[in-house]
N, C-alpha and C positions, 0 to 999 in steps of 0.2 A: 625624638632621637635624631632625625635628619636635621632639624633646625639647630640642635646642639652641635652636631658634627660640623655643619656649615659655619656656625659662629666661631667654634674653636679653631677651625682651619683659617678663617679670615683674620682672627685676632691673635694667632700664635706668635708672630714676630713682635708685635707691640707688647704682648704679655711677657715674653721673654725679656724684652728691653726693660720693662718695669722691674722685673725681678733682679736683673743684672744691675740696675741703677741703685739698688738697695744693698748690694753685697760687694765687698772689695775685690773678690777674685772670680774670674769667669768660670772656673771649674766648680766653685761653690754655687754659682748661679745656675749652671747646667744641672747640678744635682738637685737643687731646690726646685727648679722648673719641672724636672721629671716627677718629683713628689707632688707638685701643684697639679700637674696633668692627671695623675692618678686620683687625687682628692676631688678634682672637678668631676671626673667620671663617677666617683662614688656619690657625689652630691647632685648628680643630674636631676634627681627628683625634687630638689629644693629650688632649682632655677625656674623662675617665672619668665616665660618667653616674652612677656611685656616689659621686662626689666633689661636695661642695657647690659649685654653680656660682658663686655670688657670691664665695666665698673664692678660687676658681681665677681668676675674672675680675679680682678686686682684685690678685692677684699679678701678673697680666699688666699691669694698669694701673699698678701701682707702678713697674715697670721702664720703661714708656713715659713716665711722669712724670719719672723720673730721667734718661732719655735727653733729654727735652725740656729739662730744666734744664741739662744738660751742654752741649747744643748752643746754648742761649740764655744761656750763662754770662756774656755781656757785660752782662746785665741787672743793675742795682743791687739789685733786689728778689729775690735768690736765696736760697733756703733752703739751709742746710748739710745734708750727708748725714745727720748724726746727728739733726738736727731733723726732717728729712723722714721718716726711718725711724720716729721716735717718733710723729709725726703719723699716719703710715700705720697703725701698730699700734693707736693709740687710736681712730682712725676705723673701722678694720675691726671693732674690738670693739663699737662702738656700732651698726653696721649690723644686727647680730642683733636688736636691740630696736626698730629703726626703725618697722616696721609697727605694733607695739604703741603706740609713742609717737604716731604719726600718728592712729591710731584714738582714742586718749585725747584728743588735741588737738581732733579733730573733735567729740567729745562735749562737751568743755569750751567750745568756741566756741558750740555750740548752747545751752549753759546760760547764756550771756551774755544780758543784756536786748537788745532790738532796737536801741537807740541805740548800745550798746557794739559790737555785731556790725557795725553799719553803719560806725562809725568805723574799726574794724579792716579791714573790707573796702575802704573807700575809701583808707585810708593804705597798706595793704600789697597788696591785690588789684588795685586800679586804678592803683597806683604814682603817686598824687597826693601832692605835697609837703604837709607839714603847714602850711606858710605859705599855700599855695593853699586848703587846707581852712579855715584860719582866716579867710581873706578871704571865702570863701563863707558861712561860718556867722556871721560878725560877732564871733567870739571871738578873744581874743589867742592867738597861736601858742604861747606858753608854757603857757597853759591846756590846749591840746590835747596838747602834749608831756607835761605832767603826767598828763593823763587816760590817754593811751596807755601811759605808764609804769605806772600803776595797773592797767590792764587786762592788760598783759604779766605783771606780778607775779601777778595773780589767775590767769591762764592757767598760769603756771609752777607755782604751788602746786596747781592742779587736776590738771595732767598728772602731777606728782610723786606726788600722792595716788593717782590712778587706776593708775599703773604699779606703785607699791609694793603696792597692794591686789591687783593681778592676780598678783603674785609670791607672795603669801601664801595 
């Protein structure tokens, strides 16, 4: 039981990210994740501690997502089964390197100058619209959009470099 609780706590965020990557709306992902959490607890006896917890939990989550999509089939924004399976496979493959990418991103964010870090924090961390930021700073919204695009490109290149460097 302790091992299950520790593994669930450790993999909660990547598991939610996996579920969210398979559903078009965050609210649906939150609802399905709650169901996945309950089902995992119900299936605690079927989990072998020698098996990778996240892979096992993603398998359970996949079927819960499929069930949700089947039940809510009236929705116009429904993924086909083939697309859902492909997304699930690709997302599961990226989960293995998530911690490495998050650590790299953290380092890359710290390498930004203070103004760039503040702009990223305000635009993404505080969830302030770029238009509102433009109004506060007296700059044109397009100028801030362009700057954020440059920063995102810089972060992407930095993370790509750090993760490829770590693999060699």
